[in-house]
N, C-alpha and C positions, 0 to 999 in steps of 0.2 A: 469396458475397455479402459475408462479413467481407473477404476479400481485396481485393475491388473497392472497398468503401468505404475500406480502408486506403490504397488508391492514389489515391482521390479526396481524401481527408482529408490525407494526408501526402505525396503524390507528384504526379505529373503525369496522374493519371487523369482522363479525360474522361467526359462524360455524366452529371455530377451536377447539372446546372442544374435538372432537374425537382424536385429536393428543396429548392430554395430557398424556394418558398412554405411548405412544412412547417416549415423552419427559422424562418421569419417568425412562424408561428403559435406555435411552441415558445418563440420569444423573448418574445412577448406574455404567454404563460402564466407564464413564468420571472418576468418583471417584475411582473405582477399579484401573483403569490404573495409576491415580496419586499416589494412595498409593502403588502400585506395584514399581514405580520407588523410592519413598521415603524409602520403606523397602529393596530395592536392589534386589527385585525378577526379575525386569527388569533393565538392565544396562544402566546407563548414564556414559559418560566420557568427560573429559575437553581436548581441543586441545592443551593446554600449553601457550595459549595468552588470555589476557582478552577478555571475550565474552560479549557483550550488545545485548540482544534480545529486538527487537521493534516489538510488536505484538498488537492484539486486542482480544477482547472477542466475537466479533459479526462476523456473516458471511458478507463478502463483504468488500469494501473499507471504510477506516476511515480516511486515511492520512498517513499511514504508510510509503510509498515510498518517499513522499515529505520530511517527518521528517528524513528519512535515508540519503537523499541527504543533507539536511541541517546539520545533525551531521557529516557526512563524510568530508563536506567542513570545517566545523569549526575545526574538529581534524586535517585535513591536515593543516590548517591555523597555528596550534600550533607545526607544524613540525613533526606530527607523521605519520606514515605509516599505511593506513587503508586498511583493506579487508572487502569485503562484501559476505555473503553467502545467498543464496536463494534456494527455492525449485524450482523455475523455472515453475510456473504454465502456462499451455498452451503450453509448450514445450515438445518434446518427449524424451529429454536427460535424461538418467538414472545418468550419471556423475561419478566423478567430471568432469565437463567442465569448462575451463576458458572462460570468456565472454569479448568481446571487443564491441566497438560501431558499428562495421561492421558485428556482429554476427547475425545469421538468428533467428528471434524470434520463428519460428515454431520449432526449435531445442531446444533452451534455454529459451524461454519464452520471454514475453514483457517487464516485468517490469525490469529484469536483464539488457536487452539492454538499456533501458532508464537509469538505474544507471551507466552504463559504459559510457554512453554519457555525463552525467551531472556531473560525479565526476572524480577524479584522482585515485580513489581506485581500486584495483585489485577485480575483481569480479568473484565468481565461483558458479556454480549451481550444485546441486546434489539432488536427492531424499532423500538421507541420508545427513542431513546437518552437521553432525559430520565429515563425510568423506570430505566434502567440506572445513570445518574449519581447519581440518589436512592438507589439501593441501596448505593453505595459511599460516599456523603458522610460518613456517621457515622465512617468508619474511615480516611479517607485526608487528606493535605493538599493534594493537587492531583489533578485528573481530566484525563486525555488522552483525546480523542475522535478515534480512528483513522477517517479518511474521514468526517468529519462536517460539512464545509463547507456543504452545501446543507440540512442538517437543522436548519432554523431555529427549530424548537420548543425545542431546547436553547440557552438563552442562553450567551454565551461571553464570557471576559474578553481573550482573545487568539486570533487566527487566524493559522495558518501555511499558507501556500500553497506546494505543492511543484510544481516545473515540470519536466518532461522537458527537460534542457539540450540533448538532441540533436534532438528532434522539436519542441519548444516547444509552440506552439498550432496546429500544422498550418496549415490554409488559413485560420484565424481565424474560421470560421463555426461557428455554433450546430448542434446535432443537428436533423435527421440529415444535413444538408448538409456538416457539419464534426465535429470531435471534441468541441466545447465543450458543457458543461453550463451554463455561464453566460459572459456576455461577457468579453473579455480585461480590460476595464477594472475588473472586479471584483476582480482581484489588487491594484490600488492601494489598496483598502480594508483589506487585511489587515495585520497588525502585523509580518509577516515574509514575504518571498518567498525560498525556497530552490530553487536550480538544481541538479538532480541530474545531473552529468556535463556535458559540452559546455563552453561558455563562458557565465559568469554575466553577465547584463546589469547596467548600472548599478543600484546599490541592492540587488541580490540577494546572497545568501550562497551560497557555492560548497560543494556537497556531492559527495563521491565514495563510490562503492561498491567496497570492497576484497573480493576473493575470498580468504577467510581459509583455507579448508581443504575438502578433499573428505571426507565422513564416510560411512563403511559403515553401511548400515542394520542389518546383522547384526553386532553387537558393538560398533559405535560406533568403530571404528578410524579415526584422523584421519592424513591425509596431505596433503602439498601438492599443489595443483592441477598444478604442474609436473611432478609424477611420472607424469602421463598425456601428457606432451609427445610427440608423434609417433604417439600411438595413435589408432586409430578407436574411437568410442564412439557408442552410442545416446543422443541428447540429448532429454529429455522436459521440456516446459515448458508448464504450464497457467496463464500469467500474462498480464497486460495487454499486454505486449510481448515475446513469446517470442523475437524477433530479438535482443533485447539479451543474452539469456542465450546463445544461440548464438555471438554475436559475442565474448562473454567468454571462452568456450572456444577459439575460434579465435585470439584474441589471445594466449592462453597456450600456443599450439602444439598444442592438441588438435584432432583431426579429428572433428567431430561429424556425425552423421547425424540431421538435425533431425525431431523429432516433436512439432510444435506442438499444443496442445490449447487449448479455450476457457478463458478466465479462469475459476477456481473449479470447474473440471470435476470431476464425481464419478468418480474414476478406479476402474478395475477391474484386476485382475492382467493382463487382456490388453493393458492400456495400456502395460505395461512389459515385456511378453514378446515377443521378436522372432525365436525359433528359432535363435539362434545363441549362441556363446559370448563375445560382446562384453560389456564392461561397460556399464551403464546409468547415466548421470548426469542428475539432475533438480534442480529447484530445491528449497529447503527447504520452501517453501509446499506443494509437491506431495508431498513426503516425508511429511508428517504424515498423509496419507491412504493411505500404502502400508505401514503398520506391520504389517499382518496378512498381507502378501504373502510369498511365498517370496523370501527377500531376499539370496541368495548373491552376485548380481552387481549389486545396487542400491546406489547411492551418491547423495548430494545435496551441493550445493555451498553451503557456509555463507558468506554475505556480510555485511558490516558497513558502516555508514555512517560517514563520517568528514569532518572539517573541518579546515581550517587553524586554527592557534591563534587568530588574531584573530576569525575568523568563528564559532568555537566559543564563544568568550566573550561575543561580541555576541548570539548567539541565547540562550545560557543567561541572559544578563542580562536579556533581554526577557521571558523566561518568569518568572524569579525576581521580577521587579517586580510580577508579578501575584499573588504569594504573600505574604500578610502575615506578618510574623515571629511565631513562635510564642512 
């Protein structure tokens, strides 16, 4: 079903016309919900510290978490105390729950653990992101909401919409006939639109993801991705767009045997055991769920977001404009 939907949404897959009435109904619900918050019939509230929401319009991954890492690091470099709130997808916590690098992904989700590992920010997860933000408000200067664009209960000072620069908005239709959680025009209301890879459209800021290093789960040894050039590896990816991970490996001359998993999949040792001696490369988001597994051949690819100097300065200036001087 997932593969068929991917073809309908992003390729030339046929047979999705029967989903259009459902998409129309979904669109009505989306619009009514948004109008209800705007009219005050549903309550939103501000936690008392500047809130920057980083989200997307489509289902699945678009690069939100790497951008959150980049932004948290850049703001911390300016001497600001940064907090991050997340829904904690894949975790069972209702929250608010503070997250550290040692937290259990099955409780708090995989991406929050990654954020705690890669930044100095205080990370809190909760199904109610307003509650998470209030938990942070007394201790930070700014709050980043990872994947919170449609969580209107949390009032925000700036919205950053991340677009997959390669797949864009697919067929431009709402769920389930297309990949959109909100109409494309919604991006025009954001304070910034960031295109991850591909060609940035007019007015968008161009972001790229760089494969920094391959890290061994056992011992943490770091080596260049190029050291696997010409080698066959098992490639495991439980992310929104596993194909992007496999293509990154192929572009570096690696020969991946693809093993796609659902986004935020609860992994077991069987998911990374293949009965041979080939190395296993996975995404960093998957790796946080594999710390207790036999790790002799397990590695993860560490990636980082990057911008050209002008776009980096532009994006940071838009965020800093929301933060009053101390």
